[in-house]
TIMAR-917608 format. One line per field, with one value per residue (C-alpha): residue in one letter; x, y, z. Coordinates in steps of 0.2 Angstrom, whole numbers. Layout:
# residues N
code: c(a, ...)
X: c(X, ...)
Y: c(Y, ...)
Z: c(Z, ...)
# end
This chain:
# residues 489
code: c(m, l, t, r, a, k, i, s, d, m, q, q, k, a, s, q, q, i, g, k, k, e, d, m, e, e, l, k, n, k, y, t, t, i, q, f, e, e, a, l, q, l, c, q, k, y, i, t, k, v, a, t, h, a, f, r, r, e, p, d, p, s, r, k, r, e, m, t, e, a, f, i, n, e, f, v, d, s, q, k, p, t, v, e, g, y, y, e, l, a, e, l, k, h, a, l, s, d, e, i, t, h, y, g, p, i, t, k, a, m, e, d, l, a, i, d, e, i, r, i, n, g, p, d, q, i, f, v, e, s, g, g, k, t, l, p, w, d, q, p, f, i, d, r, e, h, l, e, r, i, i, s, k, l, l, g, v, s, k, v, r, l, t, p, k, v, p, m, v, n, a, r, t, i, e, g, y, r, v, n, a, t, h, a, d, i, s, p, y, d, t, p, a, v, v, i, r, k, f, s, k, k, s, i, t, p, e, m, m, i, k, n, e, s, f, s, v, n, m, f, k, l, l, s, l, l, p, k, a, d, l, s, w, i, t, v, g, p, t, g, s, g, k, t, t, l, n, e, i, l, v, k, e, i, n, p, l, s, r, i, i, t, i, e, n, p, s, e, m, r, l, l, r, r, e, g, n, q, e, h, g, r, i, i, n, d, v, l, q, y, e, s, v, p, d, d, d, d, a, s, p, a, t, m, e, n, l, l, i, n, a, m, r, q, s, p, h, w, i, g, p, g, e, l, r, t, p, g, e, f, a, t, a, l, r, a, a, q, t, g, h, f, f, f, t, t, l, h, a, e, g, d, r, e, a, i, y, r, f, l, t, a, y, l, m, a, s, n, e, p, a, e, l, a, l, r, n, i, c, s, a, v, k, f, i, v, y, q, e, k, l, a, d, g, t, r, k, v, i, s, i, s, e, v, l, g, s, d, g, l, e, p, i, v, n, p, i, y, k, f, i, s, e, d, v, l, e, e, e, g, t, g, r, v, l, k, i, v, g, r, h, k, r, v, g, k, l, s, e, k, v, q, q, t, m, i, k, a, g, i, k, r, s, r, f, e, y, l, i, r, p, p, e, q, d, e, t, e, e, y, a, f, d, g, y, d, f, s, h)
X: c(0, 7, 8, 9, 30, 33, 21, 34, 49, 45, 43, 58, 68, 57, 62, 81, 81, 70, 85, 101, 90, 93, 107, 115, 107, 115, 130, 129, 125, 142, 153, 148, 150, 135, 134, 124, 108, 106, 107, 94, 83, 86, 85, 68, 60, 65, 57, 42, 39, 45, 34, 19, 1, 4, 21, 11, -4, 10, 6, 20, 34, 48, 42, 39, 57, 65, 54, 61, 79, 77, 73, 85, 98, 90, 93, 110, 115, 106, 110, 127, 129, 146, 142, 155, 163, 155, 170, 160, 143, 138, 144, 131, 117, 119, 119, 104, 95, 102, 94, 77, 74, 79, 87, 102, 115, 104, 99, 112, 107, 89, 93, 106, 93, 107, 102, 87, 86, 92, 96, 97, 102, 107, 114, 131, 125, 118, 120, 114, 109, 114, 115, 110, 125, 126, 137, 140, 137, 151, 140, 133, 120, 125, 115, 99, 90, 97, 89, 74, 71, 74, 62, 48, 51, 52, 34, 31, 17, 8, 3, 9, 19, 33, 30, 32, 14, 15, 34, 32, 26, 24, 23, 27, 37, 35, 42, 32, 47, 41, 47, 46, 53, 55, 55, 70, 60, 62, 78, 93, 103, 89, 90, 76, 79, 72, 71, 67, 63, 63, 55, 65, 56, 62, 55, 63, 61, 66, 78, 87, 84, 92, 107, 109, 108, 90, 83, 88, 79, 68, 64, 58, 48, 41, 35, 27, 17, 8, -1, -8, -12, -22, -10, -11, 6, 12, 32, 40, 59, 64, 62, 70, 74, 65, 46, 36, 47, 46, 29, 25, 34, 23, 7, 13, 11, -9, -20, -21, -42, -42, -48, -34, -37, -22, -22, -5, 1, 11, 7, 20, 18, 16, 2, -5, -3, -4, -7, 10, 18, 16, 17, -2, -8, -26, -23, -26, -28, -43, -34, -38, -27, -32, -18, -24, -19, -10, -15, -13, -24, -38, -47, -50, -61, -48, -39, -32, -45, -60, -54, -52, -69, -73, -63, -72, -89, -80, -80, -61, -50, -35, -34, -17, -15, 5, 7, -4, 0, -16, -25, -40, -31, -26, -42, -50, -37, -43, -61, -56, -47, -61, -76, -65, -55, -36, -25, -6, 2, 21, 25, 38, 46, 62, 56, 41, 34, 39, 26, 13, 15, 14, -2, -11, -3, -11, -27, -32, -27, -46, -55, -60, -57, -49, -31, -32, -46, -37, -20, -29, -39, -22, -14, -27, -27, -8, -4, 17, 28, 44, 56, 69, 85, 96, 114, 127, 135, 119, 111, 94, 90, 76, 81, 67, 52, 40, 23, 9, 3, -9, -8, -7, -14, -4, 11, 11, 17, 27, 38, 51, 54, 70, 84, 99, 114, 127, 145, 158, 161, 172, 183, 193, 209, 217, 199, 190, 175, 163, 164, 152, 142, 147, 133, 121, 102, 97, 80, 78, 61, 47, 28, 15, 2, -12, -3, 2, -18, -22, -11, -17, -34, -29, -24, -3, 3, 12, 27, 28, 32, 40, 56, 47, 41, 56, 68, 80, 97, 112, 122, 109, 114, 104, 107, 107, 109, 90, 97, 81, 70, 54, 48, 31, 27)
Y: c(0, 16, 28, 48, 47, 33, 45, 60, 50, 42, 62, 67, 51, 56, 74, 70, 58, 74, 83, 72, 71, 89, 91, 77, 88, 104, 94, 88, 103, 109, 100, 91, 105, 107, 119, 136, 128, 117, 130, 139, 126, 122, 139, 139, 125, 134, 150, 142, 130, 144, 157, 164, 167, 186, 184, 179, 190, 206, 217, 228, 223, 232, 227, 206, 208, 214, 198, 187, 192, 192, 171, 170, 175, 162, 148, 153, 156, 139, 126, 135, 126, 124, 131, 129, 148, 155, 154, 168, 165, 184, 182, 170, 178, 190, 177, 169, 188, 191, 175, 176, 195, 201, 198, 189, 198, 211, 217, 232, 236, 237, 247, 261, 275, 280, 263, 264, 247, 229, 219, 198, 191, 176, 169, 178, 192, 207, 225, 241, 258, 272, 289, 284, 275, 254, 245, 227, 223, 211, 200, 186, 170, 155, 146, 145, 138, 152, 165, 159, 158, 175, 180, 169, 183, 196, 193, 187, 201, 204, 183, 181, 164, 162, 144, 137, 142, 160, 163, 181, 191, 209, 213, 225, 222, 225, 242, 246, 245, 235, 219, 210, 192, 176, 160, 149, 138, 152, 157, 148, 148, 141, 154, 164, 184, 199, 219, 227, 247, 256, 272, 285, 291, 305, 318, 326, 346, 361, 365, 348, 348, 366, 362, 344, 357, 346, 362, 382, 393, 401, 384, 377, 398, 393, 375, 380, 391, 378, 369, 385, 391, 377, 371, 350, 343, 329, 322, 309, 305, 285, 272, 278, 295, 302, 308, 304, 312, 329, 329, 323, 341, 349, 343, 350, 366, 366, 376, 362, 365, 361, 343, 331, 311, 301, 285, 275, 258, 256, 271, 284, 300, 306, 322, 323, 339, 341, 359, 366, 351, 342, 324, 318, 336, 339, 334, 354, 344, 340, 324, 308, 291, 275, 261, 252, 234, 228, 227, 209, 206, 202, 198, 215, 229, 241, 246, 261, 264, 260, 271, 285, 282, 283, 297, 309, 307, 310, 332, 330, 347, 337, 320, 313, 295, 288, 282, 280, 264, 255, 265, 267, 274, 287, 288, 291, 304, 315, 314, 318, 333, 338, 339, 350, 342, 346, 332, 329, 311, 302, 294, 285, 296, 304, 320, 332, 328, 311, 312, 321, 305, 293, 299, 301, 282, 275, 285, 280, 263, 265, 279, 279, 299, 305, 308, 326, 328, 317, 327, 343, 336, 330, 347, 358, 346, 345, 364, 362, 346, 341, 330, 323, 310, 301, 307, 295, 303, 299, 316, 317, 334, 341, 342, 352, 361, 366, 373, 366, 379, 367, 357, 359, 344, 329, 341, 345, 364, 367, 381, 375, 387, 376, 367, 357, 361, 346, 354, 341, 324, 325, 307, 298, 298, 279, 271, 281, 281, 297, 309, 323, 329, 345, 356, 372, 374, 389, 397, 396, 402, 416, 411, 414, 425, 415, 407, 423, 429, 410, 414, 432, 423, 412, 425, 426, 443, 448, 452, 434, 428, 445, 437, 422, 437, 447, 435, 426, 433, 425, 424, 423, 408, 402, 401, 387, 397, 401, 413, 425, 411, 409, 390, 393, 408)
Z: c(1, -7, 10, 8, 15, -2, -14, -8, -10, -28, -34, -25, -34, -51, -50, -46, -62, -72, -65, -69, -88, -91, -83, -95, -111, -104, -102, -121, -126, -117, -123, -138, -152, -165, -181, -180, -188, -174, -161, -170, -170, -152, -147, -157, -148, -131, -136, -142, -126, -113, -123, -115, -122, -119, -128, -142, -141, -140, -155, -154, -166, -155, -137, -147, -152, -135, -126, -141, -136, -117, -121, -133, -118, -106, -117, -120, -101, -98, -112, -113, -131, -139, -158, -170, -174, -159, -147, -134, -128, -130, -151, -149, -142, -157, -170, -164, -161, -180, -188, -177, -173, -186, -206, -202, -212, -219, -204, -203, -221, -216, -200, -211, -213, -225, -237, -250, -257, -255, -269, -266, -283, -273, -257, -261, -273, -262, -266, -258, -264, -254, -260, -277, -279, -281, -268, -265, -247, -239, -229, -237, -233, -228, -245, -251, -235, -226, -240, -239, -221, -223, -235, -228, -213, -223, -234, -214, -212, -225, -225, -243, -247, -262, -270, -288, -290, -284, -291, -289, -276, -269, -248, -235, -221, -203, -203, -220, -233, -250, -256, -272, -271, -284, -281, -286, -299, -311, -309, -319, -305, -297, -281, -275, -276, -268, -268, -254, -256, -241, -237, -227, -210, -208, -222, -234, -234, -247, -239, -239, -259, -262, -251, -262, -276, -283, -290, -288, -273, -288, -297, -278, -277, -295, -289, -271, -285, -294, -279, -274, -289, -294, -306, -310, -314, -318, -309, -323, -321, -321, -307, -294, -297, -284, -289, -276, -265, -274, -276, -256, -256, -267, -259, -244, -252, -255, -242, -231, -230, -249, -250, -256, -259, -265, -270, -271, -270, -259, -251, -249, -246, -226, -229, -213, -204, -185, -175, -170, -178, -162, -163, -157, -160, -172, -189, -197, -218, -226, -235, -235, -241, -250, -255, -271, -274, -286, -304, -304, -290, -294, -278, -273, -280, -274, -289, -295, -307, -296, -280, -293, -298, -278, -275, -287, -279, -261, -262, -269, -272, -276, -281, -284, -291, -285, -302, -318, -326, -335, -349, -339, -326, -337, -344, -327, -323, -337, -335, -317, -325, -337, -323, -311, -299, -299, -301, -298, -303, -309, -324, -333, -346, -351, -353, -355, -374, -369, -353, -365, -378, -364, -360, -377, -380, -363, -366, -384, -378, -367, -377, -396, -397, -412, -407, -409, -399, -385, -383, -383, -369, -360, -364, -356, -340, -336, -334, -327, -330, -321, -325, -312, -315, -306, -311, -312, -296, -287, -284, -291, -298, -307, -326, -331, -326, -340, -343, -356, -369, -377, -393, -412, -423, -415, -407, -388, -386, -372, -365, -354, -339, -333, -337, -329, -339, -337, -344, -337, -326, -310, -309, -295, -300, -306, -302, -314, -304, -304, -291, -297, -311, -318, -319, -317, -317, -329, -333, -351, -352, -345, -337, -352, -349, -345, -331, -323, -325, -318, -301, -299, -299, -285, -274, -279, -279, -294, -285, -281, -299, -306, -310, -321, -332, -338, -354, -346, -346, -355, -340, -327, -312, -300, -285, -269, -254, -245, -230, -227, -238, -230, -235, -224, -235)
# end
């Protein structure tokens, strides 16, 4: 018959056996050298075992990362595993933390605010873009499986998976960065690939762009008048030339009580303005922002075109499609302009006239209008075209600002106001690496009488644009010193 004393004795012996087993397991881990992958699996199992319900439900990514790092430290301190290549437990903790809570070899690149884009073509083919220049990244992934795990982590927050049946995926990381990943099955080298496009959390200011000579003080004075005078504009240029950044700066010049509706994919512009510029101050501008689904997503009706149509029913003063891509989007944007709405958008084009022809070509694919009539309507809707480029030295510059005067048959009539004139290239001795594109911004035209009248009717004093109605002088130079200029004017 089992007495209380015998039961207690049995429990004590069982506890000792369990303790011995745990001690043996610890000794095994301590004195048996294991690979990092095995240590990673043991650590993940440990976290799964000890994690609380509160940990699993924690919504704050930074707080959850802190809790995870605490579990990693507990695992290493209690188990003390001997891992090949890691002779200090502190090094192992850091490596496990990078792998579990961060992004392995690209963690620093993800956290570096100076890096705008990360391109991974394979486990040991990683490139980053910083300051407009492409640089190799010297920390590789261990192998293909390692890269695939990090890709899964990048895509995890969007709840999408990369599979042979879904070999191309667009998603968003937990930080809000845009990700495009492709499966190894569609690569001749049998490796997955991923591009991470980062968005700076720090807003770019006109002062910063003038200091970088993206445009001159006088050019910004003109650009800032476009939204104030309800002059619709298009910002054009190649991928990565800074079109969205420039548009965000210009949109902030719109009267805060003029209703703005933007539609982007993904949403990049940060337009909310708060009283006293306080983080939690009352929002003072009438702005509504939407994020459309990708063009190839048939599961949701929230396409750019449908959201544009819906936006026209929401009493907007300004409509801002992030970028026009499909014929239907071009047609809807033009219809919005013809029904009394002002608009701003971006296009991929290599100049002002090219942007108009791109608009015309896409529009005619969705319309039966005669080409001449369509061109006339486009040139009536679009008042200005701003062309921006990223140069070989990594700088992003406004190459031209042009007024659209109308059309003559199938020829758009364009009036260039400013241009960037390239003069030479400074190279690094011995390597030939481009250090600087030498050039200058120059005023090459003046505002039309029609635009002058529009600005005055919008309440803009003539003195604010008077410098733009005089013929440009041959030796006129643009200034990049903004001392004394009031950017809040």
